[in-house]
C-alpha positions as CSV (number, residue, x, y, z in Angstrom):
1,M,12.5,12.1,-20.3
2,T,10.9,8.7,-19.9
3,Y,10.2,7.5,-16.4
4,D,10.1,3.7,-16.2
5,N,11.2,1.5,-13.3
6,S,9.4,-1.6,-14.5
7,T,12.7,-3.5,-15.2
8,Y,13.8,-2.8,-11.7
9,W,11.0,-4.9,-10.2
10,I,11.3,-7.6,-12.8
11,H,15.1,-8.0,-12.1
12,L,14.6,-7.7,-8.3
13,H,12.2,-10.6,-8.2
14,K,14.6,-12.7,-10.3
15,E,17.4,-11.9,-7.9
16,L,15.3,-12.6,-4.8
17,P,12.9,-15.4,-5.8
18,G,10.3,-15.8,-3.1
19,A,12.1,-13.5,-0.6
20,L,10.6,-10.1,-1.4
21,R,7.4,-10.2,0.8
22,S,6.7,-6.5,0.8
23,V,8.4,-3.2,0.4
24,G,10.8,-3.1,3.3
25,W,14.2,-1.5,4.1
26,P,16.9,-3.7,2.6
27,G,19.7,-2.0,4.6
28,L,18.0,-2.9,7.9
29,S,17.6,-6.1,9.8
30,E,15.1,-8.9,9.2
31,E,13.7,-8.4,12.7
32,Y,13.1,-4.7,12.0
33,N,11.3,-5.5,8.8
34,K,9.2,-8.1,10.5
35,L,8.0,-5.4,13.0
36,K,7.3,-3.0,10.1
37,Y,5.2,-5.7,8.3
38,Q,3.4,-6.6,11.5
39,S,2.4,-3.0,12.1
40,E,1.1,-2.6,8.5
41,S,-0.7,-5.9,8.6
42,E,-2.5,-4.9,11.8
43,S,-3.6,-1.7,10.1
44,V,-4.7,-3.5,6.9
45,I,-6.9,-5.8,9.0
46,E,-8.4,-2.9,10.9
47,V,-9.4,-1.1,7.7
48,L,-10.6,-4.4,6.1
49,D,-12.9,-4.9,9.1
50,A,-14.4,-1.5,8.6
51,F,-15.0,-2.4,4.9
52,L,-16.6,-5.8,5.8
53,V,-19.1,-4.1,8.2
54,R,-20.1,-1.7,5.4
55,C,-20.2,-4.4,2.8
56,G,-22.0,-7.1,4.6
57,K,-21.2,-9.8,2.1
58,K,-20.3,-13.4,2.8
59,E,-18.5,-13.9,-0.5
60,L,-15.9,-11.4,-1.8
61,S,-14.0,-11.2,-5.1
62,V,-10.6,-9.4,-4.4
63,L,-8.0,-7.9,-6.7
64,D,-4.5,-7.4,-5.3
65,I,-2.8,-4.8,-7.5
66,G,1.0,-5.0,-7.4
67,A,0.8,-8.2,-5.4
68,G,4.4,-9.3,-5.6
69,I,4.6,-12.8,-4.2
70,G,1.2,-12.5,-2.6
71,Y,2.1,-11.5,1.0
72,F,-1.0,-9.3,1.4
73,S,-3.1,-11.6,-0.8
74,N,-2.5,-14.4,1.7
75,L,-3.0,-12.1,4.7
76,V,-6.4,-11.0,3.5
77,E,-7.5,-14.4,2.3
78,G,-6.6,-16.0,5.6
79,Y,-8.4,-13.3,7.6
80,L,-11.5,-13.6,5.5
81,E,-11.5,-17.4,5.9
82,R,-11.3,-17.0,9.7
83,K,-14.3,-14.6,9.5
84,G,-16.3,-17.2,7.6
85,I,-16.2,-15.2,4.3
86,A,-15.5,-17.0,1.1
87,S,-13.1,-15.2,-1.2
88,S,-11.6,-15.5,-4.7
89,I,-8.4,-13.5,-5.1
90,T,-6.8,-12.4,-8.3
91,A,-3.2,-11.1,-8.0
92,V,-1.6,-8.9,-10.6
93,D,2.0,-7.8,-10.9
94,I,4.5,-6.8,-13.5
95,S,6.9,-9.7,-12.5
96,E,6.0,-13.1,-13.8
97,D,8.6,-14.6,-11.4
98,A,6.8,-13.0,-8.5
99,L,3.4,-14.4,-9.6
100,E,4.9,-17.9,-10.0
101,V,6.0,-17.8,-6.4
102,A,2.6,-16.5,-5.4
103,C,0.9,-19.4,-7.1
104,A,3.3,-21.9,-5.5
105,M,2.6,-20.4,-2.1
106,N,-1.1,-20.3,-2.6
107,P,-2.4,-22.4,-5.5
108,G,-6.0,-21.1,-4.9
109,I,-5.3,-17.5,-6.2
110,R,-5.5,-16.4,-9.8
111,T,-2.7,-14.4,-11.3
112,S,-2.3,-12.1,-14.3
113,R,0.8,-10.2,-15.4
114,V,-0.1,-6.6,-15.7
115,D,2.0,-3.4,-16.4
116,L,0.0,-0.8,-14.6
117,V,1.6,2.0,-16.7
118,S,0.0,0.7,-19.9
119,V,-2.8,-1.7,-19.0
120,D,-6.2,-1.1,-20.4
121,V,-8.1,0.7,-17.6
122,D,-11.2,-1.3,-18.4
123,R,-9.6,-4.7,-18.5
124,F,-11.4,-5.8,-15.3
125,R,-14.2,-3.2,-15.4
126,E,-16.6,-3.7,-12.4
127,T,-15.3,-7.2,-11.7
128,F,-14.3,-7.1,-8.0
129,D,-16.0,-6.4,-4.7
130,L,-12.7,-5.1,-3.3
131,A,-9.5,-3.9,-5.0
132,M,-6.4,-3.3,-2.9
133,S,-3.0,-1.8,-3.7
134,F,-0.4,-1.8,-1.0
135,Y,2.9,0.0,-1.5
136,C,2.6,-0.2,-5.3
137,L,1.1,2.9,-6.9
138,H,3.8,5.3,-5.5
139,H,6.5,3.4,-7.3
140,I,5.1,4.5,-10.7
141,V,7.1,7.7,-11.1
142,G,5.5,9.1,-14.3
143,F,2.3,11.1,-14.1
144,K,0.5,9.5,-17.0
145,G,1.4,6.0,-15.8
146,Y,0.2,6.8,-12.2
147,V,-3.1,8.1,-13.5
148,N,-3.5,5.0,-15.6
149,A,-2.7,2.7,-12.7
150,L,-5.1,4.5,-10.3
151,T,-7.9,4.6,-13.0
152,F,-7.4,0.9,-13.6
153,S,-7.7,0.2,-9.9
154,A,-10.9,2.2,-9.6
155,R,-12.6,0.8,-12.6
156,S,-11.9,-2.8,-11.5
157,V,-14.3,-2.3,-8.6
158,K,-18.0,-3.1,-8.7
159,P,-20.6,-0.4,-7.8
160,G,-20.9,-0.6,-4.0
161,G,-17.5,-2.2,-3.7
162,G,-14.3,-0.9,-2.0
163,L,-10.8,0.3,-2.9
164,M,-8.0,0.2,-0.3
165,I,-4.7,2.0,-1.0
166,M,-1.7,1.9,1.4
167,D,1.0,4.2,0.3
168,P,3.0,7.3,1.5
169,I,0.2,9.8,1.0
170,L,0.7,13.5,1.7
171,S,-2.0,15.2,3.8
172,R,0.0,17.6,6.0
173,P,1.2,21.1,5.3
174,Y,5.0,20.3,5.2
175,S,7.0,17.6,3.5
176,R,10.5,17.4,2.0
177,F,9.0,14.9,-0.5
178,D,6.6,17.5,-1.8
179,T,8.2,18.2,-5.2
180,F,7.2,18.2,-8.8
181,D,10.8,17.8,-10.0
182,Y,10.6,14.1,-10.5
183,S,13.8,13.8,-12.4
184,T,15.9,14.5,-9.3
185,F,14.0,12.4,-6.8
186,R,16.3,9.7,-5.4
187,G,14.6,6.4,-5.0
188,N,11.9,4.4,-6.6
189,G,8.8,5.9,-4.9
190,L,7.0,9.2,-5.0
191,P,4.6,10.2,-2.3
192,R,1.3,11.6,-3.7
193,H,-1.1,14.1,-2.4
194,L,-4.3,13.0,-0.8
195,F,-6.3,15.6,-2.7
196,F,-5.1,14.3,-6.0
197,M,-6.1,10.8,-5.3
198,D,-9.5,12.0,-3.9
199,D,-10.1,14.1,-7.0
200,L,-9.4,11.4,-9.5
201,L,-11.4,8.8,-7.6
202,V,-14.4,11.1,-7.1
203,S,-14.5,11.4,-10.9
204,E,-14.7,7.6,-11.0
205,G,-17.6,7.5,-8.7
206,F,-15.9,6.9,-5.4
207,R,-16.0,8.6,-2.0
208,R,-13.4,8.3,0.7
209,I,-14.6,6.6,3.8
210,S,-11.5,6.8,6.0
211,I,-7.8,7.5,6.1
212,T,-5.8,5.6,8.7
213,D,-2.2,5.6,9.7
214,A,-0.6,2.4,8.4
215,V,2.6,2.5,10.4
216,S,4.3,5.2,12.5
217,F,7.5,7.1,11.6
218,L,9.2,5.1,14.2
219,L,9.1,2.0,11.9
220,N,9.0,3.6,8.5
221,G,10.4,7.1,8.6
222,N,8.4,10.3,8.4
223,I,7.2,11.8,5.1
224,E,5.4,14.9,6.4
225,A,4.5,17.1,9.4
226,Y,2.7,20.2,10.2
227,S,5.9,22.3,10.1
228,W,9.6,22.1,9.3
229,A,10.5,21.8,12.9
230,G,8.1,18.9,13.5
231,Y,9.4,17.2,10.4
232,S,13.0,17.6,11.4
233,I,12.5,16.3,14.9
234,R,10.9,13.1,13.7
235,N,13.4,12.7,11.0
236,I,16.2,12.9,13.6
237,L,14.5,10.3,15.8
238,W,14.1,8.0,12.7
239,R,17.7,8.4,11.6
240,F,18.9,7.7,15.2
241,A,16.9,4.5,15.5
242,S,17.7,3.3,11.9
243,G,21.4,4.0,12.4
244,L,21.9,2.6,15.9
245,F,19.3,-0.1,16.5
246,Y,17.5,-1.3,13.4
247,P,20.4,-2.8,11.6
248,H,20.9,-5.4,14.4
249,D,18.6,-8.4,14.8
250,K,19.5,-9.1,18.4
251,I,18.9,-5.5,19.5
252,V,15.6,-5.2,17.7
253,T,14.4,-8.5,19.2
254,R,15.1,-7.3,22.7
255,L,13.5,-3.9,22.0
256,S,10.5,-5.2,20.0
257,P,7.9,-5.2,22.8
258,A,8.6,-1.5,23.5
259,I,8.8,-0.6,19.8
260,R,5.5,-2.3,19.0
261,T,3.8,-0.6,21.9
262,L,5.1,2.8,21.0
263,D,4.3,2.3,17.3
264,R,0.7,1.5,18.1
265,W,0.5,4.5,20.3
266,L,1.9,6.8,17.7
267,K,-0.4,5.4,14.9
268,K,-3.3,6.7,16.9
269,R,-1.8,10.2,17.5
270,A,1.1,11.3,15.4
271,S,2.2,8.8,12.8
272,Y,3.3,11.1,9.9
273,S,4.2,8.1,7.7
274,S,2.3,5.9,5.3
275,K,-1.5,5.7,5.3
276,I,-4.3,3.5,4.3
277,C,-7.2,5.1,2.4
278,L,-10.6,3.3,2.1
279,Y,-12.8,4.4,-0.7
280,E,-16.3,3.2,-1.6
281,K,-17.7,3.1,-5.1
282,T,-21.2,4.6,-5.1
283,P,-23.9,2.1,-6.1
284,S,-24.7,4.1,-9.2
285,G,-21.1,4.5,-10.2
286,E,-21.7,8.2,-10.9
287,R,-19.4,11.0,-9.9
288,S,-19.6,11.5,-6.1
289,T,-19.2,14.4,-3.8
290,P,-15.6,15.2,-2.7
291,P,-14.8,14.2,0.9
């Protein structure tokens, strides 16, 4: 069986020109999705800050992999500008329509249409100080395509540079998403194991610097836990909130201060949802030691 969802994204950007900012929940309200984006954006900036401290550069070349219409490209570029760091950003995506919108919104970025499943992994070899992929790689459902995409991401980074990946990444003992039967998975995305990402990236000369919760299960659902009971409790809470409150803009607006506070608290303690991994490419580019 061939696993290919590339046409899904191409058609989606044609149907929603300029409206698909990031990967949200289409069945829930706009106000809910704003809270989700805000939480993830805060986490991205936190990890980006850690990279900037390690990097110490005043000019950065950045590759946004699976950029869509450039939501995170613009977020990162704006933040770097406020920090006094010059940046040149290249956005790649499978959808030409999405990239056209990205250019219209930010004429300063460069764009390139790329199918991560088949792209030459050395196309941008050691070109960028920072490569980032946010909610993109897990949408590649085939094993070979995923390996190709992750290898392309890794090889695009200069020695001493960084790679940031935000995705549903499994690192706890229990998850209902932990399956190798890809043909029966319902949806576009597949959470991947942290150890698999680490192993492949170590072979490409990287070491993992940090793993940070991107958003809590309160705003994105839970993908894992330490046990079946822990998973089930969080899943019940998520289903309750997403069924009763999150579909309604007015209710979410009233509850947003409390939701934001609780989400931030949970991200520091018990998120169990998506994560951001920061990797650093060793200066020599040689195989590194596993984290």
